Structure formats: C-alpha cells, structure tokens
TORLOSE-678103 format. One record per atom (N, C-alpha, C): atom name; residue in three letters; x, y, z. Coordinates in nm, 4 decimals. Last residue first. Example, Ala and Ser with C-alpha at 12.3 -4.5 7.8 and 13.67 -1.06 7.14 Angstrom:
<pts>
PT   at    aa          u          v          w
PT    N   Ser     1.2850    -0.2250     0.7080
PT   CA   Ser     1.3670    -0.1060     0.7140
PT    C   Ser     1.2900     0.0030     0.7870
PT    N   Ala     1.3190    -0.5690     0.7800
PT   CA   Ala     1.2300    -0.4500     0.7800
PT    C   Ala     1.3200    -0.3300     0.7800
</pts>
This chain:
<pts>
PT   at    aa          u          v          w
PT    N   Unk     5.0259     5.4187     6.3838
PT   CA   Unk     5.0914     5.4029     6.2515
PT    C   Unk     5.0991     5.5362     6.1823
PT    N   Unk     5.0901     5.4528     6.7285
PT   CA   Unk     5.0085     5.4926     6.6136
PT    C   Unk     5.0876     5.4765     6.4848
PT    N   Unk     5.1297     5.2018     6.9627
PT   CA   Unk     5.1984     5.3012     6.8810
PT    C   Unk     5.1161     5.3264     6.7556
PT    N   Unk     5.0436     5.1170     7.2886
PT   CA   Unk     4.9990     5.1216     7.1492
PT    C   Unk     5.0724     5.2337     7.0770
PT    N   Unk     5.0481     4.9123     7.5553
PT   CA   Unk     5.1289     5.0144     7.4903
PT    C   Unk     5.0946     5.0062     7.3421
PT    N   Unk     4.8665     4.8351     7.8429
PT   CA   Unk     4.8736     4.8272     7.6981
PT    C   Unk     4.9604     4.9425     7.6489
PT    N   Unk     4.9700     4.6654     8.1391
PT   CA   Unk     4.9374     4.7885     8.0676
PT    C   Unk     4.9416     4.7584     7.9187
PT    N   Unk     4.8926     4.4773     8.4363
PT   CA   Unk     4.9487     4.4939     8.3026
PT    C   Unk     4.9020     4.6262     8.2437
PT    N   Unk     4.9344     4.3048     8.7442
PT   CA   Unk     4.9022     4.4271     8.6705
PT    C   Unk     4.9677     4.4270     8.5329
PT    N   Unk     5.0325     4.1073     8.9089
PT   CA   Unk     4.8881     4.1323     8.9098
PT    C   Unk     4.8473     4.2561     8.8308
PT    N   Unk     5.3046     4.1034     8.8745
PT   CA   Unk     5.2324     3.9774     8.8639
PT    C   Unk     5.0815     3.9976     8.8547
PT    N   Unk     5.3666     4.3935     8.6687
PT   CA   Unk     5.3770     4.3218     8.7955
PT    C   Unk     5.2946     4.1943     8.7794
PT    N   Unk     5.3427     4.4564     8.4107
PT   CA   Unk     5.4302     4.5435     8.4890
PT    C   Unk     5.4521     4.4869     8.6285
PT    N   Unk     5.3098     4.2984     8.1074
PT   CA   Unk     5.2940     4.2823     8.2523
PT    C   Unk     5.3927     4.3747     8.3221
PT    N   Unk     5.1742     4.4464     7.8275
PT   CA   Unk     5.2984     4.4249     7.9010
PT    C   Unk     5.2648     4.4083     8.0485
PT    N   Unk     5.0371     4.4059     7.5128
PT   CA   Unk     5.0088     4.4071     7.6561
PT    C   Unk     5.1368     4.3685     7.7280
PT    N   Unk     5.0722     4.6156     7.2283
PT   CA   Unk     5.1162     4.4996     7.3050
PT    C   Unk     5.0705     4.5176     7.4499
PT    N   Unk     4.9926     4.7303     6.9017
PT   CA   Unk     4.9690     4.7311     7.0463
PT    C   Unk     5.0184     4.6018     7.1087
PT    N   Unk     4.9919     4.9542     6.6527
PT   CA   Unk     5.0574     4.8295     6.6908
PT    C   Unk     5.0577     4.8309     6.8426
PT    N   Unk     4.6979     5.1025     6.5089
PT   CA   Unk     4.8006     5.0920     6.6118
PT    C   Unk     4.8676     4.9559     6.6085
PT    N   Unk     4.5033     5.0822     6.3235
PT   CA   Unk     4.5727     5.2111     6.3304
PT    C   Unk     4.6904     5.2080     6.4274
PT    N   Unk     4.3744     4.8396     6.3551
PT   CA   Unk     4.4781     4.8492     6.2523
PT    C   Unk     4.5527     4.9823     6.2518
PT    N   Unk     4.3128     4.6926     6.6666
PT   CA   Unk     4.2887     4.8069     6.5794
PT    C   Unk     4.4060     4.8262     6.4831
PT    N   Unk     4.3587     4.4911     6.8522
PT   CA   Unk     4.3273     4.4524     6.7134
PT    C   Unk     4.3096     4.5703     6.6181
PT    N   Unk     4.4048     4.5946     7.1026
PT   CA   Unk     4.4991     4.4944     7.0517
PT    C   Unk     4.4755     4.4588     6.9051
PT    N   Unk     4.1843     4.7641     7.1422
PT   CA   Unk     4.3184     4.8210     7.1281
PT    C   Unk     4.4164     4.7210     7.0671
PT    N   Unk     3.9719     4.5730     7.1568
PT   CA   Unk     3.9730     4.6819     7.0571
PT    C   Unk     4.1141     4.7335     7.0331
PT    N   Unk     4.0504     4.4158     7.3793
PT   CA   Unk     4.0390     4.3543     7.2464
PT    C   Unk     4.0435     4.4611     7.1366
PT    N   Unk     4.0271     4.6035     7.5839
PT   CA   Unk     4.1579     4.5451     7.5534
PT    C   Unk     4.1579     4.4861     7.4131
PT    N   Unk     3.7476     4.6441     7.5647
PT   CA   Unk     3.8430     4.7545     7.5536
PT    C   Unk     3.9798     4.7022     7.5131
PT    N   Unk     3.6339     4.3912     7.6089
PT   CA   Unk     3.6233     4.4517     7.4763
PT    C   Unk     3.7173     4.5706     7.4589
PT    N   Unk     3.6935     4.1195     7.7526
PT   CA   Unk     3.7394     4.2557     7.7790
PT    C   Unk     3.7444     4.3280     7.6448
PT    N   Unk     3.4337     3.8970     7.7985
PT   CA   Unk     3.5353     3.9442     7.7052
PT    C   Unk     3.5660     4.0904     7.7381
PT    N   Unk     3.3974     3.7948     8.1437
PT   CA   Unk     3.3469     3.8500     8.0173
PT    C   Unk     3.4632     3.8902     7.9277
PT    N   Unk     3.5002     3.7247     8.3899
PT   CA   Unk     3.4123     3.6293     8.3229
PT    C   Unk     3.3537     3.6774     8.1911
PT    N   Unk     3.6758     3.9329     8.4543
PT   CA   Unk     3.5514     3.9177     8.5288
PT    C   Unk     3.4516     3.8257     8.4600
PT    N   Unk     3.7994     3.9303     8.1338
PT   CA   Unk     3.8093     3.9972     8.2635
PT    C   Unk     3.6748     3.9825     8.3324
PT    N   Unk     3.9757     3.7885     7.8678
PT   CA   Unk     3.8617     3.7763     7.9576
PT    C   Unk     3.8935     3.8495     8.0882
PT    N   Unk     4.0642     3.8227     7.5276
PT   CA   Unk     4.0957     3.8530     7.6680
PT    C   Unk     3.9679     3.8532     7.7526
PT    N   Unk     3.9879     3.5324     7.3198
PT   CA   Unk     3.9900     3.6749     7.3478
PT    C   Unk     4.0176     3.7012     7.4957
PT    N   Unk     4.2922     3.4326     7.4569
PT   CA   Unk     4.2275     3.5126     7.3541
PT    C   Unk     4.0921     3.4530     7.3246
PT    N   Unk     4.4828     3.4586     7.7656
PT   CA   Unk     4.3981     3.3911     7.6674
PT    C   Unk     4.3438     3.4900     7.5642
PT    N   Unk     4.6155     3.5757     7.9733
PT   CA   Unk     4.6958     3.4971     7.8796
PT    C   Unk     4.6122     3.4318     7.7708
PT    N   Unk     4.6137     3.8847     8.1297
PT   CA   Unk     4.5298     3.7797     8.0718
PT    C   Unk     4.6105     3.7080     7.9647
PT    N   Unk     4.6495     4.1015     8.4125
PT   CA   Unk     4.7064     4.0222     8.3038
PT    C   Unk     4.6130     3.9091     8.2593
PT    N   Unk     4.4280     4.3682     8.4464
PT   CA   Unk     4.4756     4.2470     8.5104
PT    C   Unk     4.5287     4.1577     8.3993
PT    N   Unk     4.5053     4.7143     8.3956
PT   CA   Unk     4.4539     4.5869     8.3472
PT    C   Unk     4.5060     4.4755     8.4359
PT    N   Unk     4.6041     4.9738     8.4424
PT   CA   Unk     4.5013     4.9151     8.5290
PT    C   Unk     4.4304     4.7952     8.4668
PT    N   Unk     4.6622     5.1832     8.1501
PT   CA   Unk     4.6989     5.0974     8.2625
PT    C   Unk     4.5765     5.0434     8.3340
PT    N   Unk     4.7740     5.2595     7.8325
PT   CA   Unk     4.6538     5.2382     7.9132
PT    C   Unk     4.6915     5.1445     8.0258
PT    N   Unk     4.9461     5.4784     7.6370
PT   CA   Unk     4.9636     5.3823     7.7456
PT    C   Unk     4.8327     5.3781     7.8235
PT    N   Unk     5.0282     5.5473     7.3060
PT   CA   Unk     4.9227     5.5507     7.4063
PT    C   Unk     4.9546     5.4434     7.5095
PT    N   Unk     5.2548     5.7354     7.1096
PT   CA   Unk     5.2310     5.6195     7.1961
PT    C   Unk     5.1141     5.6480     7.2902
PT    N   Unk     5.3160     5.8266     6.7641
PT   CA   Unk     5.2860     5.8543     6.9044
PT    C   Unk     5.2445     5.7284     6.9787
PT    N   Unk     5.3317     5.7772     6.4990
PT   CA   Unk     5.4477     5.7388     6.5792
PT    C   Unk     5.4279     5.7633     6.7274
PT    N   Unk     5.1191     6.0484     6.4405
PT   CA   Unk     5.1824     5.9294     6.3844
PT    C   Unk     5.3131     5.9004     6.4592
PT    N   Unk     4.9632     6.1594     6.7524
PT   CA   Unk     5.0355     6.1847     6.6282
PT    C   Unk     5.0912     6.0540     6.5707
PT    N   Unk     4.6407     6.1178     6.8780
PT   CA   Unk     4.7801     6.0752     6.8851
PT    C   Unk     4.8469     6.0973     6.7499
PT    N   Unk     4.3768     6.1590     6.8488
PT   CA   Unk     4.4454     6.2485     6.9415
PT    C   Unk     4.5959     6.2240     6.9451
PT    N   Unk     4.2587     5.9644     6.6979
PT   CA   Unk     4.2955     6.0888     6.6300
PT    C   Unk     4.3653     6.1896     6.7206
PT    N   Unk     4.2114     5.7594     6.8997
PT   CA   Unk     4.3049     5.7429     6.7876
PT    C   Unk     4.3502     5.8747     6.7252
PT    N   Unk     4.0094     5.7902     7.0916
PT   CA   Unk     4.1457     5.8337     7.1226
PT    C   Unk     4.2361     5.8411     7.0005
PT    N   Unk     3.7704     5.6829     7.0141
PT   CA   Unk     3.7692     5.8163     7.0747
PT    C   Unk     3.9092     5.8747     7.0885
PT    N   Unk     3.8420     5.4298     6.9225
PT   CA   Unk     3.7843     5.5254     6.8275
PT    C   Unk     3.7791     5.6669     6.8834
PT    N   Unk     3.9289     5.3015     7.1603
PT   CA   Unk     4.0255     5.3356     7.0563
PT    C   Unk     3.9688     5.4377     6.9576
PT    N   Unk     3.7974     5.4349     7.4623
PT   CA   Unk     3.7861     5.3442     7.3481
PT    C   Unk     3.8761     5.3942     7.2354
PT    N   Unk     3.7838     5.5767     7.6942
PT   CA   Unk     3.9160     5.5548     7.6356
PT    C   Unk     3.9136     5.4516     7.5232
PT    N   Unk     3.5177     5.5876     7.7712
PT   CA   Unk     3.5915     5.7133     7.7552
PT    C   Unk     3.7243     5.6945     7.6833
PT    N   Unk     3.4415     5.3238     7.8038
PT   CA   Unk     3.3786     5.4018     7.6972
PT    C   Unk     3.4552     5.5317     7.6702
PT    N   Unk     3.5967     5.2351     8.0286
PT   CA   Unk     3.6235     5.1868     7.8928
PT    C   Unk     3.5604     5.2703     7.7818
PT    N   Unk     3.7311     5.3684     8.2797
PT   CA   Unk     3.6066     5.3985     8.2104
PT    C   Unk     3.6245     5.3605     8.0637
PT    N   Unk     3.9891     5.2609     8.3490
PT   CA   Unk     3.8744     5.2483     8.4383
PT    C   Unk     3.7392     5.2772     8.3757
PT    N   Unk     4.2317     5.2809     8.2263
PT   CA   Unk     4.1301     5.1994     8.1592
PT    C   Unk     4.0003     5.1879     8.2383
PT    N   Unk     4.3845     5.5931     8.1955
PT   CA   Unk     4.3401     5.4890     8.2881
PT    C   Unk     4.2265     5.4120     8.2209
PT    N   Unk     4.6509     5.6994     7.9809
PT   CA   Unk     4.5088     5.6870     8.0124
PT    C   Unk     4.4858     5.5758     8.1134
PT    N   Unk     4.8786     5.9092     7.8317
PT   CA   Unk     4.8603     5.8124     7.9394
PT    C   Unk     4.7156     5.8172     7.9846
PT    N   Unk     5.0398     5.9617     7.5331
PT   CA   Unk     4.9144     5.9844     7.6026
PT    C   Unk     4.8946     5.8723     7.7034
PT    N   Unk     5.2745     6.1265     7.3410
PT   CA   Unk     5.2526     6.0191     7.4388
PT    C   Unk     5.1278     6.0571     7.5175
PT    N   Unk     5.2305     6.3185     7.1558
PT   CA   Unk     5.3367     6.2225     7.1258
PT    C   Unk     5.3313     6.1038     7.2208
PT    N   Unk     4.9114     6.4336     7.0458
PT   CA   Unk     5.0038     6.4006     7.1531
PT    C   Unk     5.1089     6.3010     7.1057
PT    N   Unk     4.7847     6.7101     6.8509
PT   CA   Unk     4.8084     6.5688     6.8773
PT    C   Unk     4.9190     6.5487     6.9809
PT    N   Unk     4.5881     6.8271     7.1352
PT   CA   Unk     4.6845     6.7413     7.0677
PT    C   Unk     4.7190     6.7915     6.9292
PT    N   Unk     4.3763     6.9680     7.2403
PT   CA   Unk     4.5112     7.0203     7.2634
PT    C   Unk     4.6180     6.9449     7.1847
PT    N   Unk     4.1225     6.8706     7.2468
PT   CA   Unk     4.1556     6.9595     7.1352
PT    C   Unk     4.2961     7.0194     7.1483
PT    N   Unk     4.1167     6.7186     7.4781
PT   CA   Unk     4.0984     6.6502     7.3503
PT    C   Unk     4.1288     6.7394     7.2304
PT    N   Unk     4.1218     6.8363     7.7195
PT   CA   Unk     4.2512     6.8170     7.6540
PT    C   Unk     4.2368     6.7600     7.5137
PT    N   Unk     3.8698     6.8276     7.8178
PT   CA   Unk     3.9170     6.9579     7.7705
PT    C   Unk     4.0521     6.9469     7.6998
PT    N   Unk     3.8409     6.5767     7.9215
PT   CA   Unk     3.7939     6.5959     7.7840
PT    C   Unk     3.8354     6.7328     7.7291
PT    N   Unk     3.9110     6.5886     8.1859
PT   CA   Unk     4.0152     6.5534     8.0899
PT    C   Unk     3.9712     6.5737     7.9461
PT    N   Unk     3.7836     6.8803     8.3437
PT   CA   Unk     3.7613     6.7448     8.2959
PT    C   Unk     3.8655     6.7125     8.1889
PT    N   Unk     4.0181     7.0734     8.5385
PT   CA   Unk     3.9128     7.0582     8.4383
PT    C   Unk     3.8940     6.9107     8.4075
PT    N   Unk     4.2665     7.2365     8.6118
PT   CA   Unk     4.1546     7.1932     8.6964
PT    C   Unk     4.0330     7.1869     8.6048
PT    N   Unk     4.5685     7.1371     8.4637
PT   CA   Unk     4.4419     7.2073     8.4493
PT    C   Unk     4.3398     7.1497     8.5457
PT    N   Unk     4.9081     7.1824     8.4677
PT   CA   Unk     4.7985     7.1096     8.5317
PT    C   Unk     4.6738     7.1951     8.5199
PT    N   Unk     5.1887     7.1547     8.2683
PT   CA   Unk     5.0691     7.2352     8.2936
PT    C   Unk     4.9616     7.1447     8.3521
PT    N   Unk     5.5377     7.1488     8.2597
PT   CA   Unk     5.4154     7.0785     8.3007
PT    C   Unk     5.3046     7.1792     8.3290
PT    N   Unk     5.7641     7.2942     8.2100
PT   CA   Unk     5.7305     7.1885     8.1139
PT    C   Unk     5.6015     7.1153     8.1464
PT    N   Unk     5.8249     7.4686     8.4124
PT   CA   Unk     5.7679     7.5248     8.2893
PT    C   Unk     5.7266     7.4187     8.1865
PT    N   Unk     5.7648     7.4316     8.7403
PT   CA   Unk     5.8119     7.3525     8.6266
PT    C   Unk     5.7477     7.4040     8.4979
PT    N   Unk     5.6713     7.5235     8.9801
PT   CA   Unk     5.7881     7.5903     8.9228
PT    C   Unk     5.8431     7.5192     8.8000
PT    N   Unk     5.4513     7.3530     9.0318
PT   CA   Unk     5.4332     7.4978     9.0323
PT    C   Unk     5.5500     7.5716     8.9661
PT    N   Unk     5.4150     7.0809     9.0504
PT   CA   Unk     5.4755     7.1336     8.9281
PT    C   Unk     5.4737     7.2862     8.9196
PT    N   Unk     5.2934     7.0265     9.2943
PT   CA   Unk     5.4131     6.9506     9.2549
PT    C   Unk     5.4893     7.0217     9.1442
PT    N   Unk     5.0662     7.1882     9.2934
PT   CA   Unk     5.1721     7.2126     9.3927
PT    C   Unk     5.3030     7.1437     9.3526
PT    N   Unk     4.9015     7.0642     9.1115
PT   CA   Unk     4.9651     7.1907     9.0732
PT    C   Unk     5.0814     7.2224     9.1659
PT    N   Unk     4.8044     6.8559     9.2672
PT   CA   Unk     4.8959     6.8265     9.1563
PT    C   Unk     4.9699     6.9523     9.1121
PT    N   Unk     4.6379     7.0049     9.4396
PT   CA   Unk     4.7492     6.9264     9.4937
PT    C   Unk     4.8511     6.8968     9.3841
PT    N   Unk     4.4543     7.1059     9.2565
PT   CA   Unk     4.5380     7.1996     9.3330
PT    C   Unk     4.6584     7.1269     9.3917
PT    N   Unk     4.3370     6.8650     9.1747
PT   CA   Unk     4.4088     6.9466     9.0768
PT    C   Unk     4.5011     7.0460     9.1479
PT    N   Unk     4.2133     6.7883     9.4137
PT   CA   Unk     4.3229     6.7077     9.3603
PT    C   Unk     4.4045     6.7860     9.2582
PT    N   Unk     4.0242     6.9956     9.4346
PT   CA   Unk     4.1189     6.9714     9.5439
PT    C   Unk     4.2400     6.8914     9.4932
PT    N   Unk     3.8723     6.9717     9.1943
PT   CA   Unk     3.9548     7.0909     9.2185
PT    C   Unk     4.0583     7.0716     9.3299
PT    N   Unk     3.8524     6.7047     8.9830
PT   CA   Unk     3.8366     6.7383     9.1240
PT    C   Unk     3.9282     6.8563     9.1573
PT    N   Unk     3.9522     6.6758     8.7184
PT   CA   Unk     3.8217     6.7362     8.7424
PT    C   Unk     3.8036     6.7824     8.8871
PT    N   Unk     4.2599     6.7405     8.5770
PT   CA   Unk     4.1916     6.6706     8.6861
PT    C   Unk     4.0642     6.7465     8.7186
PT    N   Unk     4.4984     6.7037     8.3159
PT   CA   Unk     4.3764     6.7640     8.3689
PT    C   Unk     4.3173     6.6751     8.4768
PT    N   Unk     4.8117     6.8007     8.1745
PT   CA   Unk     4.7261     6.7051     8.2428
PT    C   Unk     4.6061     6.7773     8.3007
PT    N   Unk     5.0888     6.8067     7.9606
PT   CA   Unk     4.9667     6.8723     8.0047
PT    C   Unk     4.8772     6.7654     8.0659
PT    N   Unk     5.4299     6.8539     7.9048
PT   CA   Unk     5.3256     6.7653     7.9570
PT    C   Unk     5.2076     6.8506     8.0003
PT    N   Unk     5.6739     6.8698     7.6474
PT   CA   Unk     5.5861     6.9380     7.7415
PT    C   Unk     5.4781     6.8403     7.7830
PT    N   Unk     6.0032     6.8717     7.5081
PT   CA   Unk     5.8824     6.7995     7.5503
PT    C   Unk     5.8051     6.8863     7.6484
PT    N   Unk     6.2285     7.0063     7.4766
PT   CA   Unk     6.1467     6.9927     7.3557
PT    C   Unk     6.0172     6.9171     7.3853
PT    N   Unk     6.4047     7.0116     7.6849
PT   CA   Unk     6.2938     7.1079     7.6879
PT    C   Unk     6.2126     7.1082     7.5593
PT    N   Unk     6.4688     6.6647     7.7761
PT   CA   Unk     6.5054     6.7961     7.7234
PT    C   Unk     6.3834     6.8869     7.7234
PT    N   Unk     6.3814     6.4297     7.8920
PT   CA   Unk     6.5259     6.4518     7.8830
PT    C   Unk     6.5659     6.5889     7.8294
PT    N   Unk     6.1451     6.2878     8.1092
PT   CA   Unk     6.1713     6.3905     8.0078
PT    C   Unk     6.3188     6.4286     8.0095
PT    N   Unk     6.0993     6.1212     8.3261
PT   CA   Unk     6.1636     6.0665     8.2076
PT    C   Unk     6.2015     6.1691     8.1029
PT    N   Unk     5.9641     6.2687     8.5118
PT   CA   Unk     6.0956     6.2146     8.5505
PT    C   Unk     6.1708     6.1572     8.4307
PT    N   Unk     5.7208     6.3147     8.3860
PT   CA   Unk     5.8186     6.4241     8.3956
PT    C   Unk     5.9571     6.3722     8.4299
PT    N   Unk     5.5961     6.0653     8.4267
PT   CA   Unk     5.6258     6.1131     8.2917
PT    C   Unk     5.7355     6.2184     8.2957
PT    N   Unk     5.5814     6.0761     8.7094
PT   CA   Unk     5.6609     5.9724     8.6440
PT    C   Unk     5.6946     6.0125     8.5006
PT    N   Unk     5.4081     6.2948     8.7322
PT   CA   Unk     5.5436     6.3024     8.7889
PT    C   Unk     5.6340     6.1963     8.7271
PT    N   Unk     5.1793     6.1874     8.6179
PT   CA   Unk     5.2453     6.2994     8.5511
PT    C   Unk     5.3874     6.3165     8.6032
PT    N   Unk     5.1222     5.9983     8.8171
PT   CA   Unk     5.1510     5.9564     8.6800
PT    C   Unk     5.2242     6.0645     8.6021
PT    N   Unk     5.0769     6.1757     9.0381
PT   CA   Unk     5.1850     6.0760     9.0410
PT    C   Unk     5.2213     6.0295     8.8995
PT    N   Unk     4.8720     6.3705     9.0662
PT   CA   Unk     4.9885     6.3973     8.9834
PT    C   Unk     5.0992     6.2944     8.9829
PT    N   Unk     4.6327     6.3221     9.1910
PT   CA   Unk     4.7252     6.4152     9.2574
PT    C   Unk     4.8575     6.4314     9.1827
PT    N   Unk     4.4561     6.2863     8.8974
PT   CA   Unk     4.4519     6.2630     9.0423
PT    C   Unk     4.5384     6.3675     9.1098
PT    N   Unk     4.4542     6.3250     8.6189
PT   CA   Unk     4.5825     6.3174     8.6887
PT    C   Unk     4.5734     6.2772     8.8352
PT    N   Unk     4.3191     6.2723     8.3456
PT   CA   Unk     4.2759     6.2383     8.4814
PT    C   Unk     4.3955     6.2176     8.5712
PT    N   Unk     4.5340     6.1962     8.1023
PT   CA   Unk     4.3926     6.2291     8.1182
PT    C   Unk     4.3478     6.1806     8.2546
PT    N   Unk     4.8389     6.3344     8.0332
PT   CA   Unk     4.7717     6.2352     8.1165
PT    C   Unk     4.6289     6.2829     8.1321
PT    N   Unk     5.0478     6.3899     7.7475
PT   CA   Unk     4.9342     6.4214     7.8336
PT    C   Unk     4.8972     6.3022     7.9187
PT    N   Unk     5.2965     6.5696     7.5575
PT   CA   Unk     5.2486     6.4491     7.6237
PT    C   Unk     5.1334     6.4884     7.7138
PT    N   Unk     5.4251     6.7173     7.2702
PT   CA   Unk     5.3265     6.7265     7.3769
PT    C   Unk     5.2839     6.5890     7.4271
PT    N   Unk     5.7789     6.6838     7.1996
PT   CA   Unk     5.6433     6.7284     7.1714
PT    C   Unk     5.5548     6.7212     7.2941
PT    N   Unk     5.9493     6.3708     7.2322
PT   CA   Unk     5.9505     6.5163     7.2279
PT    C   Unk     5.8068     6.5573     7.2016
PT    N   Unk     6.0486     6.0646     7.3928
PT   CA   Unk     5.9516     6.1557     7.3313
PT    C   Unk     5.9969     6.3004     7.3311
PT    N   Unk     6.1843     5.8860     7.5438
PT   CA   Unk     6.1983     5.8728     7.3984
PT    C   Unk     6.1190     5.9781     7.3221
PT    N   Unk     6.1132     5.9288     7.8025
PT   CA   Unk     6.2519     5.9595     7.7670
PT    C   Unk     6.2749     5.9510     7.6161
PT    N   Unk     5.8610     5.8207     7.8142
PT   CA   Unk     5.8737     5.9664     7.8051
PT    C   Unk     6.0150     6.0072     7.7643
PT    N   Unk     5.9251     5.5489     7.8532
PT   CA   Unk     5.8662     5.5925     7.7261
PT    C   Unk     5.8796     5.7434     7.7080
PT    N   Unk     6.0293     5.5640     8.1147
PT   CA   Unk     6.1098     5.5082     8.0051
PT    C   Unk     6.0573     5.5555     7.8702
PT    N   Unk     5.8119     5.6632     8.2558
PT   CA   Unk     5.9367     5.7402     8.2502
PT    C   Unk     6.0239     5.6939     8.1346
PT    N   Unk     5.6289     5.4497     8.2210
PT   CA   Unk     5.5993     5.5833     8.1688
PT    C   Unk     5.7257     5.6672     8.1555
PT    N   Unk     5.7659     5.2470     8.3613
PT   CA   Unk     5.7373     5.2306     8.2189
PT    C   Unk     5.7102     5.3673     8.1556
PT    N   Unk     5.7540     5.3570     8.6142
PT   CA   Unk     5.8864     5.3386     8.5522
PT    C   Unk     5.8722     5.3171     8.4011
PT    N   Unk     5.4737     5.3479     8.6513
PT   CA   Unk     5.5461     5.4739     8.6478
PT    C   Unk     5.6816     5.4618     8.5815
PT    N   Unk     5.4247     5.0781     8.6720
PT   CA   Unk     5.3710     5.1506     8.5568
PT    C   Unk     5.4441     5.2833     8.5412
PT    N   Unk     5.5592     5.0424     8.9147
PT   CA   Unk     5.5980     4.9635     8.7974
PT    C   Unk     5.5483     5.0312     8.6693
PT    N   Unk     5.4236     5.2111     9.0903
PT   CA   Unk     5.5617     5.2415     9.0546
PT    C   Unk     5.6064     5.1646     8.9307
PT    N   Unk     5.0857     5.2800     8.9804
PT   CA   Unk     5.1854     5.1987     9.0491
PT    C   Unk     5.3259     5.2385     9.0046
PT    N   Unk     4.8989     5.5794     9.0059
PT   CA   Unk     4.9641     5.4770     8.9241
PT    C   Unk     5.0738     5.4084     9.0052
PT    N   Unk     4.6607     5.6002     9.2779
PT   CA   Unk     4.7568     5.6558     9.1833
PT    C   Unk     4.8274     5.5442     9.1105
PT    N   Unk     4.4690     5.6578     9.5264
PT   CA   Unk     4.4510     5.5935     9.3960
PT    C   Unk     4.5448     5.6583     9.2952
PT    N   Unk     4.4804     5.8012     9.7615
PT   CA   Unk     4.5571     5.6765     9.7535
PT    C   Unk     4.5436     5.6044     9.6195
PT    N   Unk     4.4876     6.1033     9.9271
PT   CA   Unk     4.4556     6.0388     9.7995
PT    C   Unk     4.5425     5.9143     9.7836
PT    N   Unk     4.5317     6.2898    10.1236
PT   CA   Unk     4.4520     6.1714    10.1557
PT    C   Unk     4.4118     6.0923    10.0332
PT    N   Unk     4.7006     6.4967    10.0870
PT   CA   Unk     4.5641     6.5145    10.0343
PT    C   Unk     4.4734     6.3965    10.0683
PT    N   Unk     4.9344     6.3908    10.1916
PT   CA   Unk     4.8735     6.5063    10.2579
PT    C   Unk     4.7289     6.5284    10.2132
PT    N   Unk     4.9770     6.1900     9.9978
PT   CA   Unk     4.9540     6.1556    10.1383
PT    C   Unk     4.8854     6.2700    10.2115
PT    N   Unk     5.0210     6.3477     9.7674
PT   CA   Unk     4.9089     6.2524     9.7746
PT    C   Unk     4.8760     6.2172     9.9196
PT    N   Unk     5.2580     6.4783     9.8365
PT   CA   Unk     5.1360     6.5568     9.8140
PT    C   Unk     5.0130     6.4664     9.8233
PT    N   Unk     5.4296     6.2549     9.8449
PT   CA   Unk     5.4086     6.3373     9.9647
PT    C   Unk     5.2803     6.4192     9.9531
PT    N   Unk     5.4182     6.1728     9.5768
PT   CA   Unk     5.3669     6.0853     9.6817
PT    C   Unk     5.3413     6.1618     9.8112
PT    N   Unk     5.5436     6.3966     9.4589
PT   CA   Unk     5.4049     6.3636     9.4253
PT    C   Unk     5.3440     6.2713     9.5307
PT    N   Unk     5.8022     6.3771     9.5631
PT   CA   Unk     5.7189     6.4940     9.5968
PT    C   Unk     5.5718     6.4655     9.5698
PT    N   Unk     5.8753     6.1382     9.4355
PT   CA   Unk     5.8686     6.1439     9.5823
PT    C   Unk     5.7838     6.2622     9.6274
PT    N   Unk     5.8755     6.2333     9.1742
PT   CA   Unk     5.7792     6.1295     9.2125
PT    C   Unk     5.7653     6.1250     9.3647
PT    N   Unk     6.0857     6.4125     9.1779
PT   CA   Unk     5.9527     6.4630     9.1443
PT    C   Unk     5.8444     6.3613     9.1823
PT    N   Unk     6.3061     6.2390     9.2409
PT   CA   Unk     6.2616     6.3440     9.3331
PT    C   Unk     6.1195     6.3907     9.3050
PT    N   Unk     6.2539     5.8881     9.1730
PT   CA   Unk     6.2959     6.0219     9.1295
PT    C   Unk     6.2358     6.1281     9.2231
PT    N   Unk     6.3177     5.6502     9.4359
PT   CA   Unk     6.2253     5.7150     9.3437
PT    C   Unk     6.2847     5.8469     9.2962
PT    N   Unk     6.5167     5.3585     9.4857
PT   CA   Unk     6.4941     5.5013     9.5034
PT    C   Unk     6.3993     5.5544     9.3970
PT    N   Unk     6.5518     5.0968     9.3994
PT   CA   Unk     6.4585     5.1235     9.5098
PT    C   Unk     6.4254     5.2713     9.5287
PT    N   Unk     6.5403     5.0147     9.0513
PT   CA   Unk     6.6095     5.0783     9.1630
PT    C   Unk     6.5102     5.1112     9.2741
PT    N   Unk     6.3996     4.6962     8.9713
PT   CA   Unk     6.3989     4.8419     8.9560
PT    C   Unk     6.4749     4.9011     9.0736
PT    N   Unk     6.2661     4.3989     8.8440
PT   CA   Unk     6.3787     4.4683     8.9039
PT    C   Unk     6.3690     4.6171     8.8732
PT    N   Unk     5.9993     4.2124     8.9290
PT   CA   Unk     6.0391     4.3208     8.8426
PT    C   Unk     6.1545     4.3936     8.9098
</pts>
C-alpha cells in the first residue's frame, strides 16, 4: 500500500499520547488514511464509537477540510478518555466524552461513523442503520480479508460481515487496507 511516510501532526500527537498512556490497541495507519480520505468528503457530524486514546479520531480530524464538520467520540475508560482529550483540548471541532459509546447513539444522525468490529453484537447493522444519515458512511475495521462467500473467519461464517454486505439499506464493500487487514465501507441509501 503506497502512502506518504509522514503522519499528519494530529496523528503524531495521538501516537505520542498513546505511548505515554501505555496504550497499544489503535487503528492502523492504513485504516487511518482511509478514514482521513472519507472524512475529507464529509460535512456534518462524524463519530467514532470507542476512541481508545484517540488515534482513529485523529485520523478523522486530519481529513476534515472545513468547519462544517464536527467529530464526537466516546471512551468508557476514564484514563484513555483523558488521554484522548489531551489531543483535542484546543480543537473546537472535536468533542471527547468519557462515557460508553452507547451515549452517542442519540447524538446522530452521523455523516460518517467509525466502528470497531470487535463486538459484533454491538455493531450489527440493525443497531447502527438508523444512526447514519442518508448518504452517510459507516466504516468498520479489524477484519481479516476473505475472498470467499459466505465470508469465513475462524472456520465459521462471519455473520457480521455477511449482514453488512447484504443489507439493502446500504451499499457496502470490503476493502483491503493491508495484506492482513480489511475494512467494510457502507453507504446508507
């Protein structure tokens, strides 16, 4: 995957905060560049559910091109939420909440929503669909690429991926961001 070697300043700050907090579970740079690209096409409210130390949100912010966009994110762990807040303390376009991501469910609709696929029941298409405005985009990461149908993960049908790829409310595609990682991009009809 070709990409410039330098990171946007806000992403570099996010990585520094993560290191100081001892947090190593964050979105990959390949996924981050995808988020920045998609954020550059958006106005309105964007969100990340479960920010960790804020790397994904930093990637979203790096793509924002004007003040017509705003980003809201939530992190349940107070230590991680405080770390993420440090990154965006002077940024009027980003709000970090020390709360469960479910508190954001009544804040939408969202023009772009970034989700981790780690808890399939929490990010099932039926739980998320009404949170996204028409034409809005959902990005789900942390998939292992799969070339077969139905999609198989760990010897079982990946029902989360299957739901998103077949739901009639969205046009969805799986995109490899690296040889060992893919993301789903879904646009609401």
